[in-house]
C-alpha positions in Angstrom: 1.8 -17.1 -17.7 1.0 -13.6 -16.6 4.0 -11.4 -16.0 3.9 -9.9 -12.5 3.4 -6.1 -12.6 6.3 -3.9 -11.4 6.4 -2.5 -7.9 5.6 1.0 -9.3 2.5 -0.2 -11.1 1.3 -2.1 -8.0 2.0 1.0 -5.9 -0.1 3.2 -8.2 -2.9 0.7 -8.2 -2.9 0.3 -4.4 -2.7 4.1 -3.9 -5.7 4.6 -6.2 -7.7 1.9 -4.4 -6.9 3.4 -1.0 -8.1 6.8 -2.2 -11.3 5.3 -3.6 -11.9 3.2 -0.5 -11.5 6.2 1.8 -14.2 8.0 -0.1 -16.6 5.1 -0.2 -15.9 3.9 3.4 -16.3 7.5 4.6 -19.7 7.7 3.0 -20.7 4.4 4.6 -19.6 5.7 8.0 -21.4 8.9 7.5 -24.6 7.0 6.7 -24.3 5.0 9.9 -24.0 8.2 11.9 -27.0 9.7 10.1 -29.0 6.5 10.7 -28.2 6.6 14.4 -29.5 10.2 14.6 -32.6 9.6 12.5 -34.7 6.7 13.6 -37.3 7.2 10.8 -35.1 6.4 7.8 -35.3 2.6 8.0 -37.0 1.2 4.9 -36.6 -1.7 2.5 -35.7 0.6 -0.4 -33.0 2.3 1.7 -31.6 -1.0 2.8 -31.3 -2.2 -0.8 -29.6 0.9 -1.9 -27.2 1.1 1.0 -26.5 -2.6 1.0 -25.2 -2.3 -2.6 -22.9 0.6 -1.5 -21.6 -1.2 1.5 -20.9 -4.3 -0.6 -19.0 -2.2 -3.1 -16.9 -0.8 -0.3 -16.2 -4.3 0.9 -15.1 -5.4 -2.5 -12.8 -2.4 -2.7 -11.4 -3.2 0.7 -10.6 -6.8 -0.4 -8.9 -5.5 -3.5 -6.8 -3.1 -1.5 -5.8 -5.9 1.0 -4.7 -8.0 -2.0 -2.7 -5.1 -3.5 -0.9 -4.4 -0.2 -0.1 -8.1 0.2 1.2 -8.3 -3.3 3.4 -5.2 -2.7 4.9 -6.7 0.4 5.5 -10.0 -1.5 7.2 -8.1 -4.3 9.6 -6.5 -1.8 10.4 -9.9 -0.5 11.1 -11.1 -4.1 13.4 -8.1 -4.7 15.2 -8.8 -1.4 15.6 -12.4 -2.5 17.3 -11.2 -5.7 19.7 -9.1 -3.7 20.3 -12.1 -1.4 21.2 -14.3 -4.3 23.8 -11.8 -5.5 25.3 -11.5 -2.0 25.5 -15.2 -1.7 27.4 -15.4 -5.0 29.9 -12.9 -3.7 30.9 -15.1 -0.8 32.7 -17.5 -3.1 34.7 -17.6 -6.3 33.4 -18.5 -9.7 35.0 -21.4 -11.7 36.8 -18.8 -13.9 38.1 -16.9 -10.9 39.4 -20.1 -9.2 41.2 -21.2 -12.4 42.7 -17.7 -12.8 43.9 -18.0 -9.2 46.1 -21.0 -10.1 48.2 -18.5 -12.1 47.7 -15.2 -10.4 45.9 -14.6 -7.1 46.1 -10.8 -7.7 44.2 -11.2 -11.0 41.8 -13.6 -9.4 40.7 -11.0 -6.8 40.6 -8.3 -9.5 38.1 -10.5 -11.4 36.1 -11.1 -8.2 36.1 -7.3 -7.4 35.0 -6.5 -10.9 32.1 -8.9 -10.7 31.1 -7.5 -7.3 31.3 -3.9 -8.4 29.3 -4.5 -11.5 26.4 -5.8 -9.4 24.8 -2.6 -7.9 23.8 -4.1 -4.6 24.1 -0.9 -2.6 22.0 1.0 -5.2 19.4 -1.8 -5.1 19.3 -1.7 -1.3 18.7 2.0 -1.5 15.9 1.4 -4.0 14.4 -1.2 -1.5 14.5 1.5 1.2 12.7 3.9 -1.1 10.1 1.3 -2.0 9.7 0.2 1.7 9.2 3.8 2.7 6.5 4.4 0.1 4.6 1.3 1.1 5.0 2.0 4.8 3.6 5.5 4.2 0.6 4.1 2.3 -0.1 1.5 5.0 0.3 4.1 7.9 -2.0 6.6 6.1 -4.6 4.0 5.5 -4.4 2.6 9.0 -5.0 6.1 10.4 -8.1 6.5 8.2 -9.4 3.0 9.0 -8.9 3.7 12.8 -10.9 7.0 12.6 -13.6 5.5 10.4 -13.9 2.5 12.7 -14.2 4.6 15.8 -17.0 6.8 14.2 -18.9 3.8 12.7 -18.6 1.7 15.8 -20.1 4.6 17.9 -23.0 4.9 15.5 -23.6 1.1 15.6 -23.7 1.1 19.4 -26.3 3.9 19.3 -28.4 2.0 16.7 -28.3 -1.2 18.7 -29.4 0.8 21.8 -32.3 2.2 19.8 -33.4 -1.2 18.7 -33.1 -2.5 22.3 -35.6 0.2 23.3 -37.8 -0.8 20.4 -37.7 -4.4 21.5 -38.6 -3.4 25.0 -41.6 -1.4 23.7 -42.7 -4.5 21.7 -42.6 -6.6 24.9 -44.6 -4.0 26.8 -47.1 -3.8 23.9 -47.5 -7.6 24.0 -48.1 -7.7 27.7 -50.6 -4.9 27.4 -52.4 -6.8 24.6 -52.5 -9.9 26.7 -53.9 -7.9 29.6 -56.6 -6.2 27.5 -57.7 -9.5 25.8 -58.0 -11.1 29.2 -60.2 -8.3 30.5 -62.3 -8.4 27.4 -62.8 -12.2 27.8 -63.8 -11.7 31.4 -66.2 -9.0 30.5 -67.7 -11.2 27.8 -68.3 -13.9 30.3 -70.2 -11.6 32.6 -72.7 -10.5 29.9 -76.0 -12.2 30.4 -75.1 -13.4 33.9 -75.4 -10.2 36.0 -78.0 -7.4 35.9 -80.5 -6.5 33.3 -80.3 -5.4 29.6 -78.8 -2.0 30.5 -75.9 -3.7 32.4 -75.4 -6.2 29.5 -75.2 -3.3 27.0 -72.7 -1.5 29.2 -70.5 -4.6 29.5 -70.7 -5.2 25.8 -69.5 -1.7 25.2 -66.7 -2.1 27.6 -65.7 -5.4 25.9 -65.6 -3.8 22.5 -63.5 -0.9 23.9 -61.1 -3.3 25.4 -60.9 -5.4 22.2 -60.5 -2.2 20.1 -57.6 -1.0 22.3 -56.0 -4.5 22.1 -56.3 -4.4 18.3 -54.9 -0.9 18.1 -51.9 -2.0 20.2 -51.6 -5.1 18.1 -51.3 -3.0 15.0 -48.7 -0.8 16.6 -46.8 -3.9 17.8 -46.8 -5.3 14.2 -45.4 -2.0 12.9 -42.7 -2.0 15.6 -41.9 -5.7 14.9 -41.4 -5.0 11.2 -39.3 -2.0 12.1 -37.2 -4.1 14.4 -36.6 -6.7 11.8 -35.5 -4.1 9.2 -33.2 -2.5 11.8 -31.7 -5.9 12.5 -30.7 -6.2 8.8 -29.2 -2.7 8.9 -27.3 -3.6 12.1 -25.9 -6.8 10.5 -24.7 -4.8 7.5 -23.2 -2.1 9.7 -21.5 -4.6 12.0 -20.0 -6.4 9.0 -18.6 -3.0 7.9 -17.1 -2.2 11.3 -15.6 -5.7 11.7 -14.0 -5.3 8.2 -12.4 -2.0 9.3 -11.1 -3.7 12.4 -9.6 -6.5 10.4 -8.0 -4.0 8.1 -6.4 -2.2 11.0 -5.0 -5.6 12.2 -3.8 -6.2 8.6 -2.0 -2.9 8.5 -0.4 -3.6 11.8 1.0 -6.9 10.4 2.3 -5.2 7.4 3.9 -2.4 9.4 5.7 -4.9 11.7 7.0 -6.8 8.7 8.1 -3.7 6.9 10.0 -2.4 9.9 11.9 -5.6 10.7 12.6 -6.2 7.0 14.0 -2.7 6.9 16.2 -3.5 9.9 17.5 -6.6 8.0 18.3 -4.5 4.9 20.0 -1.9 7.0 22.3 -4.5 8.4 23.1 -5.6 4.8 23.7 -2.0 3.8 26.1 -1.6 6.8 27.9 -4.8 5.7 28.5 -3.3 2.2 29.3 0.3 3.1 32.0 1.5 5.4 29.6 3.4 7.7 32.5 4.6 9.9 33.6 7.0 7.2 32.3 10.6 7.5 29.2 11.1 5.4 28.8 7.3 4.7 25.4 7.3 6.3 24.2 10.4 4.4 22.1 8.3 2.0 20.2 6.6 4.8 18.4 9.1 7.1 15.1 9.6 8.7 14.5 12.8 6.6 14.9 10.9 3.4 12.8 7.9 4.5 10.4 9.3 7.2 8.0 6.4 7.1 10.7 3.9 8.2 12.3 6.2 10.6 12.2 3.8 13.6 14.6 1.2 12.2 16.8 4.0 10.7 17.1 5.6 14.1 18.5 2.3 15.4 20.8 2.1 12.4 22.1 5.6 13.1 22.8 4.8 16.7 24.5 1.4 15.8 21.9 -0.6 17.7 21.0 -3.1 15.0 22.0 -6.6 16.0 21.5 -9.4 13.4 20.8 -12.1 16.0 18.1 -9.9 17.6 16.5 -9.3 14.2 16.1 -13.0 13.3 13.5 -13.9 16.0 11.3 -10.9 15.2 11.8 -11.5 11.5 10.4 -15.0 12.0 7.4 -13.9 14.0 6.6 -11.1 11.5 6.9 -13.5 8.5 4.5 -16.0 10.2 2.0 -13.3 10.8 2.3 -12.2 7.2 1.8 -15.7 5.9 -1.4 -16.0 7.9 -2.8 -12.8 6.4 -1.4 -13.0 2.9 -0.6 -16.7 2.1 -1.2 -16.0 -1.6 1.7 -13.5 -1.8 4.4 -15.3 0.2 7.3 -15.7 -2.3 8.6 -19.2 -3.1 12.1 -19.2 -1.8 14.5 -21.6 -3.5 16.4 -22.1 -0.2 15.7 -24.4 2.7 12.5 -23.5 4.5 14.1 -22.7 7.9 16.9 -20.7 6.4 16.4 -16.9 6.6 16.0 -15.0 3.3 19.2 -13.2 3.9 21.7 -14.8 6.4 22.7 -11.9 8.6 25.1 -13.9 10.7 27.7 -14.4 7.9 30.2 -11.7 7.1 29.5 -10.2 3.7 32.2 -8.7 1.5 32.1 -5.0 1.1 31.5 -3.7 -2.4 35.0 -2.4 -3.1 37.7 -3.2 -5.5 40.8 -4.9 -4.5 44.0 -3.3 -5.9 47.4 -4.7 -5.8 50.2 -2.8 -4.1 52.4 -0.9 -6.4 
């Protein structure tokens, strides 16, 4: 069974993919803009070359989506590990209970020692750092995807309008061909019926001119029809690219909501483990240290985080995440409806209990 890569390795992979995708998607958006300005560059050879590049960008996008989902899933797994430790602190081990039969003071010393040896606070701080890094990557990529989508969508709108005018020109050409062919047929019917030889020759010349004009317009109509079909293929390719960018923006929104509410949850846990009323106790958690998760930290600093309020938003964010990243939802060994970390229970602070002298 393949060992899951560490968060740091996943983060490096995702960052590299995001950088490569920004370059490739930027080139694709630039081509769409160039195509919109230059109506003469539509060709089968150009389509084949560009289709390959657009598909490569699409594959890179899918890889990045998977990497971001795996990163969020890894954060959930790490949070579950912290949750398991916290749950174990709520009760006493068998050894501690047996010790308590003889000395309650020694029993609590054993419990405090076990709690202090589990670096939960440090692990929570590490989770904040990881969440901040992932939130920064997601925010940065969402900004790029938004700008790229706006530029590409504007180009596609112009290209569709160009093709609409081309289709209108084709319709006009077809009506003109129908009109000329009808006149040529009428002229042909008059030959040999009215006037003498001179009149017949004039009518035949007129018929040939009408037919020639109809054939010329027919050739132009065929060229425009072929061009319209080629442009339709380009438009389909461009629209797929724009839709993919829009989907990635939505995906980034889902990830951002999840990261923010998960951060709120971890901040409540941190508050339960650290006496935040002491001067300087909040120094390790600040918007300066973790700028990409500043919104929940602002609530934490003002004491506005309420566990009961978090639970409902946590559930909604988790459901949205599961829809987008079902492959990366961690298998939790607890009941399905139970939150990953029960914020309603009072958790023991990580501090040693000392007997009075």
